[in-house]
N, C-alpha and C positions, 0 to 999 in steps of 0.2 A: 504493500500500500504506500509506503513512504520510507525515505531514508531517515536515520537518526538525526542527521543534520536538519532535515525538513521539520521533523517533530520538535527539535530544539528551537528552531526559528519560528514556527507557526503555533506551537503549543498543542495542537491536535490535528488529526486527519480523520475524516469520515468517509466511508465507502458503503455503497449498497451491495449487500451480499445475500443472494437468495431471497430478495424482497425485504430484507431487514437492514437497517443502518447500523453499522458497527463502527465505533469510534476507537481510535488509539490515542491515548493520552500519556504524558510522561509523569511518572512518580519519581522525582529526582532524576536519575538517568535511566530508569527502567521503564520500558513501554508496557502499558496495560491495555488490553482490548476489552471494551465494554459495550453492551448494547446502548445505542444512542437514544434511549427513551426512558424517561423517569416513570416508574410505575404509579406515581401519585396522580399526575394529570397529563402525562404524555409529553412533557417538555423535552427539547433536544438536550439531553443530559451533558453531552460533551461540549456544549457551549459554556458550561460551568468551569469552575476552577478547582485544581487539585491543591490542597493546602493542609497544614497540620490542624487537627481537630482541637477546638477550644471547649473547655468545660468549666463549670463552677457555678457560683451564685451571683446575683447582682452585686457589682462592685468588687468581686473577687474571682477573676478568671485565670486559668492556667492552660498551657498547651499540654495535650495528653501524649504527644509523641507518636500518634497514629495519623496516617494520611487519609484524607477523605476527598471524594469528588462531590463538590457542592453544587446542587441543582440551581440553574440560573433563574427559575421562576419563583420558587417558594422556599429555597434554602435547604431542602432535604439533603442529608448527607449519607454517602455510601462509601464503605471501606473499599479502597482501590484494589486491595489484595484479594478480598473475598466476594465483593459485590453486596455484602449485607448492609441493610439500612441501620442507622443508629437509632431511628425512631422505633422500629419494631423488627429486630434482627431475626426473630423466629418465623415471621410471616412475610417480610418484605425484603426483596433483593433485586438487583439487576444482574442480568446474565453476563458472565465473564467468558472470554474466549482465549485459547492459547495464542501466544505470540512466538513467531519464528524469526530469529535474527539471521540474516544472510550476509556474509562478507562481500564487499565490492558490488553490492546490488545498487542499481540506479533506478529511481522511480521514473515511470513514464511521464512525459510532459503533458499529462491530461488534467492536471490539477487546476481547479478554479479557485479564485480568491473569495473569501467571505470575511465579514467583520468579526470583532471580538476574539475570543481565544481560539475559535476555529477559523483559521485563515486559509485553509486549503481543504479541498474535497476532491476525491478521485472518483470519476464515473467511468466504468468500463463501458466502451461503446455498445456492446451487445446487450448490456443490462441497464443502460442509463434510464433513470426515472426522475422526474422533477421532485425536488425536496424543498419544502417551505423552511425558511430560516428565521421565522419570527421568534423573538425572545420575550415578548411581552405577553402577559396573561393576566 
């Protein structure tokens, strides 16, 4: 889908695979593949940000040392390693996919530019489908 350099530059890449949007985001220097749909209300999850989770009480916050993908619409948080929701980990999760890193691979020049943390999207010509990029809800 993309080179590590492209992921570092753009923050994320989204491709439609088998009718589903799969996003690859960076957790530090590690790529993580996640379904690009928040189970809460269908937001394009990979438009969100990967950051350290904050916890605490009003006036007293701390970082937990765990990285989460933060939904751009309503702030739901998902563990980037497991896909589990912090809201309801027993019942709510996003699908994770394996990532294969290939040495000396060059991404095809089919990427299109989009705003925010997803600045690139790859559409394979035989499977290209229009995708709405609205972030407001």
